[in-house]
Each structure stands twice: as structure tokens, then as C-alpha cells.
C-alpha positions in Angstrom: 328.0 50.3 -2.0 326.8 52.1 -5.1 323.1 53.0 -5.1 321.3 52.9 -8.4 318.2 55.0 -8.6 315.2 54.3 -10.7 316.2 56.8 -13.4 319.7 55.3 -13.9 318.2 51.8 -14.0 315.7 53.0 -16.7 318.5 54.4 -18.8 320.6 51.3 -18.5 317.8 49.0 -19.5 316.8 51.3 -22.3 320.3 51.1 -23.8 320.3 47.3 -23.4 317.0 47.0 -25.2 318.2 49.3 -28.0 321.3 47.2 -28.5 319.2 44.0 -28.5 316.8 45.6 -31.0 319.7 46.6 -33.3 321.1 43.1 -33.2 317.6 41.6 -34.0 317.2 44.1 -36.9 320.6 43.1 -38.3 319.9 39.3 -38.3 316.3 39.7 -39.5 317.2 42.3 -42.1 316.0 40.0 -45.0 312.5 40.2 -43.6 312.6 43.7 -42.0 313.9 45.4 -45.2 310.8 44.5 -47.3 308.6 45.7 -44.4 310.5 49.0 -44.4 310.1 49.4 -48.1 306.4 48.7 -47.9 306.1 51.3 -45.1 308.0 53.8 -47.3 305.7 53.1 -50.3 302.6 53.5 -48.1 304.0 56.8 -46.7 304.6 58.1 -50.2 301.2 57.2 -51.5 299.1 58.1 -48.4 298.9 61.9 -49.2 297.3 61.1 -52.5 294.9 58.6 -50.9 293.9 61.2 -48.3 293.4 63.8 -51.0 291.1 61.5 -53.0 289.1 60.7 -49.8 288.5 64.4 -49.2 286.9 64.7 -52.7 284.7 61.7 -52.1 286.7 58.7 -53.5 286.8 55.7 -51.0 290.3 54.7 -49.8 289.9 51.1 -51.0 289.1 52.3 -54.6 292.1 54.7 -54.7 294.4 52.0 -53.3 293.2 49.5 -55.9 293.6 51.9 -58.8 297.1 52.9 -57.6 298.5 49.3 -57.4 296.8 48.2 -60.6 298.3 51.1 -62.5 301.7 50.5 -60.8 301.7 46.9 -61.8 300.8 47.8 -65.4 303.6 50.4 -65.5 306.2 47.9 -64.2 305.2 45.2 -66.6 305.2 47.7 -69.5 308.7 49.0 -68.6 310.0 45.5 -68.4 308.5 44.6 -71.8 310.0 47.6 -73.3 313.5 47.6 -71.7 314.3 43.9 -71.9 314.1 43.8 -75.8 316.0 47.1 -76.1 318.9 45.8 -73.9 318.9 42.5 -75.8 319.1 44.4 -79.1 321.9 46.6 -77.9 323.9 43.6 -76.7 323.6 42.0 -80.2 324.7 45.3 -81.8 327.6 45.5 -79.5 328.8 42.0 -80.5 328.3 42.7 -84.2 330.4 45.9 -83.9 333.3 44.2 -82.2 335.5 44.0 -85.4 335.1 47.7 -86.0 336.0 48.5 -82.4 339.1 46.2 -82.6 340.2 47.9 -85.8 339.8 51.4 -84.2 341.8 50.3 -81.1 344.6 49.0 -83.3 344.7 52.2 -85.3 344.7 54.4 -82.2 347.0 52.4 -80.0 350.1 50.1 -80.2 348.1 47.1 -79.2 348.4 44.1 -81.6 345.0 42.4 -81.5 344.3 39.2 -83.4 340.6 39.1 -84.2 340.6 35.3 -84.6 342.4 34.7 -81.3 340.1 37.1 -79.5 337.1 35.5 -81.0 338.2 32.0 -79.8 338.9 33.4 -76.4 335.6 35.1 -76.3 333.7 31.9 -77.2 335.7 30.0 -74.6 335.0 32.4 -71.8 331.3 32.7 -72.8 331.0 28.9 -72.7 332.8 28.8 -69.3 330.7 31.8 -68.1 327.6 30.0 -69.3 328.4 26.9 -67.3 329.3 29.0 -64.3 326.0 30.9 -64.6 324.1 27.7 -64.9 325.8 26.4 -61.8 325.1 29.6 -59.9 321.5 29.6 -61.0 321.1 25.9 -60.0 322.5 26.6 -56.6 320.3 29.7 -56.2 317.2 27.8 -57.1 318.1 24.8 -54.9 318.8 27.1 -51.9 315.5 27.2 -50.0 316.7 30.1 -47.8 317.5 32.4 -50.8 314.4 31.4 -52.6 312.2 32.1 -49.6 313.9 35.5 -49.0 313.4 36.5 -52.6 309.7 35.5 -52.5 309.2 37.3 -49.2 310.9 40.5 -50.6 308.7 40.6 -53.7 305.4 39.7 -52.0 305.6 41.5 -48.7 306.3 45.0 -50.0 302.9 45.6 -51.8 301.0 43.7 -49.1 302.4 45.8 -46.3 301.7 49.0 -48.3 298.1 48.0 -49.0 297.3 47.2 -45.4 299.0 50.3 -44.1 297.2 52.5 -46.6 293.8 51.0 -45.7 294.3 51.3 -41.9 296.6 54.3 -41.9 294.6 56.5 -39.5 293.9 53.7 -37.1 297.5 52.5 -37.0 298.9 56.0 -36.4 296.4 56.7 -33.7 297.1 53.4 -31.9 300.8 54.2 -32.0 300.1 57.6 -30.5 298.0 56.1 -27.7 300.8 53.8 -26.7 303.1 56.8 -25.9 303.4 57.9 -22.3 301.2 61.0 -21.8 304.1 62.8 -20.2 306.2 62.6 -23.4 303.4 62.2 -26.0 303.4 65.8 -27.3 307.1 66.0 -27.7 307.4 62.6 -29.3 304.5 63.3 -31.8 306.2 66.6 -32.7 309.5 64.8 -33.3 307.9 62.1 -35.4 306.1 64.7 -37.5 309.3 66.5 -38.1 310.9 63.2 -39.2 307.9 62.6 -41.5 308.3 66.0 -43.0 312.0 65.4 -43.7 311.3 62.0 -45.2 308.5 63.4 -47.4 310.6 66.2 -48.6 313.4 63.7 -49.4 311.3 61.2 -51.3 309.3 63.7 -53.3 312.3 65.8 -54.0 314.4 62.8 -55.0 311.8 61.7 -57.4 311.8 65.1 -59.1 315.6 65.1 -59.2 315.6 61.7 -60.9 313.1 62.9 -63.5 315.1 66.1 -64.1 318.4 64.3 -64.5 316.9 61.8 -66.9 315.6 64.6 -69.0 319.0 66.4 -69.0 320.9 63.3 -69.9 318.5 62.1 -72.6 318.4 65.5 -74.3 322.2 66.0 -74.0 323.1 62.5 -75.3 320.5 62.8 -78.1 322.1 66.1 -79.2 325.6 64.4 -79.2 324.1 61.6 -81.4 324.4 58.5 -79.3 322.3 55.5 -80.3 321.5 54.6 -76.7 320.6 58.1 -75.5 317.2 57.1 -74.2 318.4 54.0 -72.3 321.5 55.7 -70.9 319.6 58.8 -69.9 316.8 57.0 -68.1 319.2 54.6 -66.5 321.4 57.4 -65.2 318.4 59.3 -63.9 316.9 56.4 -62.1 320.2 55.3 -60.5 320.8 58.8 -59.3 318.8 57.8 -56.2 322.1 56.4 -55.1 324.6 59.2 -54.8 327.2 59.2 -57.6 326.0 55.8 -59.0 323.8 57.2 -61.8 326.6 59.6 -62.9 329.2 56.9 -63.0 327.1 54.2 -64.7 325.7 56.7 -67.3 329.1 58.1 -68.0 330.7 54.7 -68.6 327.8 53.5 -70.8 328.1 56.7 -72.8 331.8 56.3 -73.3 331.2 52.7 -74.5 328.6 53.9 -77.0 330.9 56.6 -78.3 333.8 54.2 -78.8 331.6 51.7 -80.6 329.9 54.2 -83.0 332.2 57.2 -83.5 335.8 56.2 -82.7 336.5 59.8 -82.0 338.0 61.7 -79.0 335.8 64.7 -79.8 332.6 62.8 -78.9 334.2 61.7 -75.7 334.6 65.4 -74.9 331.0 66.0 -75.8 329.9 63.3 -73.4 332.0 64.7 -70.6 330.4 68.1 -71.2 326.9 66.5 -71.0 327.6 64.8 -67.7 329.4 67.8 -66.3 326.2 69.8 -67.0 324.1 67.1 -65.3 326.4 67.0 -62.3 326.4 70.8 -61.9 322.6 70.9 -62.4 322.1 68.2 -59.7 324.4 69.8 -57.2 323.6 73.5 -57.5 320.0 73.6 -59.0 318.0 70.4 -58.6 319.1 69.3 -55.1 319.0 72.8 -53.5 315.6 73.7 -55.1 313.8 70.4 -54.9 315.2 69.0 -51.7 316.8 72.1 -50.2 318.1 72.3 -46.7 315.5 70.1 -45.2 317.9 67.2 -45.3 321.0 69.3 -44.7 323.6 66.5 -44.7 327.2 67.3 -45.1 328.9 65.6 -48.1 331.1 63.6 -45.7 328.0 62.5 -43.9 326.5 61.4 -47.2 329.5 59.4 -48.1 329.7 57.8 -44.7 325.9 57.0 -44.7 326.1 55.3 -48.1 329.1 53.2 -47.3 327.7 52.2 -43.9 324.3 51.3 -45.4 326.0 49.2 -48.1 328.1 47.3 -45.6 325.2 46.6 -43.2 322.3 45.9 -45.6 323.8 45.7 -49.1 322.2 47.5 -52.1 319.0 48.2 -50.2 321.0 49.8 -47.4 322.6 52.1 -50.0 319.2 53.1 -51.2 317.9 53.8 -47.7 321.1 55.4 -46.4 320.2 59.1 -46.9 316.6 59.1 -45.6 317.7 57.1 -42.5 320.6 59.5 -42.0 318.2 62.4 -42.3 316.0 60.9 -39.6 319.0 60.3 -37.3 320.0 63.9 -37.7 316.5 65.0 -36.6 316.7 62.7 -33.6 320.2 64.0 -32.7 319.1 67.6 -33.0 316.2 66.9 -30.5 318.6 65.1 -28.2 321.1 68.0 -28.4 318.3 70.5 -27.5 317.2 68.3 -24.6 320.8 68.1 -23.4 321.6 71.8 -23.5 318.4 72.5 -21.4 319.1 69.8 -18.9 320.7 70.2 -15.5 323.7 68.1 -16.6 324.6 71.0 -19.0 323.4 74.1 -17.2 324.6 73.1 -13.7 327.8 74.9 -12.7 330.5 74.0 -10.1 329.0 76.6 -7.7 325.6 75.0 -8.0 327.1 71.6 -7.1 329.0 73.0 -4.1 325.9 74.8 -2.9 
């Protein structure tokens, strides 16, 4: 009969509970993800709240000001961007005849404007009916509606409560740790926190830097949408390669509509090549550095895995989660190479 000691049983049940926890996280991801985003938001804002408290400003006042200002900024951006996008779509439709004429002149395609117009109207009407059907189904689905409301409401609520009770929550979590492993666990968690802080602050600066590079470059080229495309590409750069791809495609569309020239396509390629080089060799190394230290293959794998498991939000959280996993694996590796399982030799066993 096999004898199972206490340590082996503890390992077994630990693995079982971890697997059960992962399954629960997967099925409750619509609720867990907003909580995770709220925790991340609180983590980003907490250093500022702590600094203001040191200079005599109460935590509640700083938290209130932060979220009021944030709400105003979001509403202001929406009020500015929505009319701009609407105007640009109208301009795109109005410029369709010029685009068709340019395509006919540059290619062998025989395009009939009237036929294309009728097809466009037909598909727009069909698309409108499909959109209305989808929207009706969306609004009638109580599950989707509840998930959407939860996602929008929970994030700021979680962030506010965590910011208010940050010290008490962290101390309570530390007190729950076994005293035998408390020091090592706190050290590991602090290292994970440093990695996450470096990532989020560095990524924010990278986004701003790329937005400036793209805006200035596209303005020099002479694109009408230089501001919208530049800001969009900079913001979407939080997802690896997404900002570059979307910004590049939008720029090509703007060039085709306005200039009908291959030279301007070359200028756009140069602008985005400069942005890519600046991101890869200047902004990322300087602003984020080696604190994340993920291999490009690990980045691609993390982004794909996050997208498959949790959708777009999973893509957004892929890199910071991968960075934390790397820290945990490094501590696990150090523990393993100093354990008897690694250092024990055949002679030791025979003795």
C-alpha cells in the first residue's frame, strides 16, 4: 500500500483547488473582469492618493476629485470624437465618386458608379435591418444587458472602495498569510506590484509618445485625419501591433481618398516605420525597460491566449498578467534549485 504523507496531500489538494479556482474564474469572467479592471485602476491611482495624503489632503477628497475629473474627461472626449467621426464618414461617402474615378484610372477595373450606388444602398438597407435586429436581440437579452451594466458600474465602484480602504485591505491580506511564509510572500507580491506599476506607467507614456509621433508625422504628410488617426493609433498601442495596424490602414484610406498618389502612400509608410522603430528601440526600452522582460514569442502567445480566453479585455490584460506569471515562475525556479529535490544526488540517496 502506498502511504501518502501530509506534505504530499497538501500539494495534491492545492493543485485541485487551483484547478477549481481557474474553472470558476473562467465561467465568472464577465463579473471577475470588471473587478480586475477596478483593482488595476485603484492600483494606478493609489500612489497619487498616498502622495496627496502626505501633503495634508484627505483621501476621500483626492478620490472624489480624481473621479469627477475622469468623468468630465471621458464625456468631453466622447463629445469631441463622435462628431468628428460622423463628419469624416460623411466626407468619405461624398468623396466616393472621386475614389472610383481614381481606381478606374489606375487599374483595369470597370466600375459603374450607378450600379455601385444601387448596391451600396441595398446593402446599407440590409445592414440597417440586420443592425436593428441585432440591437433588438441585444436589448432583449437580459444576460447581456446585465453583464454590460455590471461592467460599467462595478469598475469605478471597486476602485473607489479600494482607494478608500487600501491600507486596511492590504494589511488584512498580509495578516491572513501563514507566518512561516509571510515574509517571502510579501516580497514576491511587492515584486509583482513593482512590475505591474512599471508596466502601466510605462505603457501610458508609450501611448502618449506614439500618439505625438503619429500626429506630427501625419500632419507633415498632410492628411486630413492626422489628429484622429494619430490619437487612435497611440491609444490602441496598448494592444501589441493593433495600434500600428489600425493607424496604418486608416492612413492609407485617407491618402487614397485625398491624394490618389503612390508617393503619399510611401510617406505614410515612412511615418509608421519611424513610429514602430521608436516604439521598439526607444520608447519601450527606456520607459518600460527590462522590468517586464518578455520575449517576443511570449508576447504573441500571451496576447493570443488572452484573446481566446477572455476576448478583447483578455488581450488588454495579457501582458501584465504574463509579467506577473514570469515573476511567480522565477520565484518557483529559485525555490526549486535550492530544494533537496534538485540538490540531492544519487550518492545522497544511497547513503
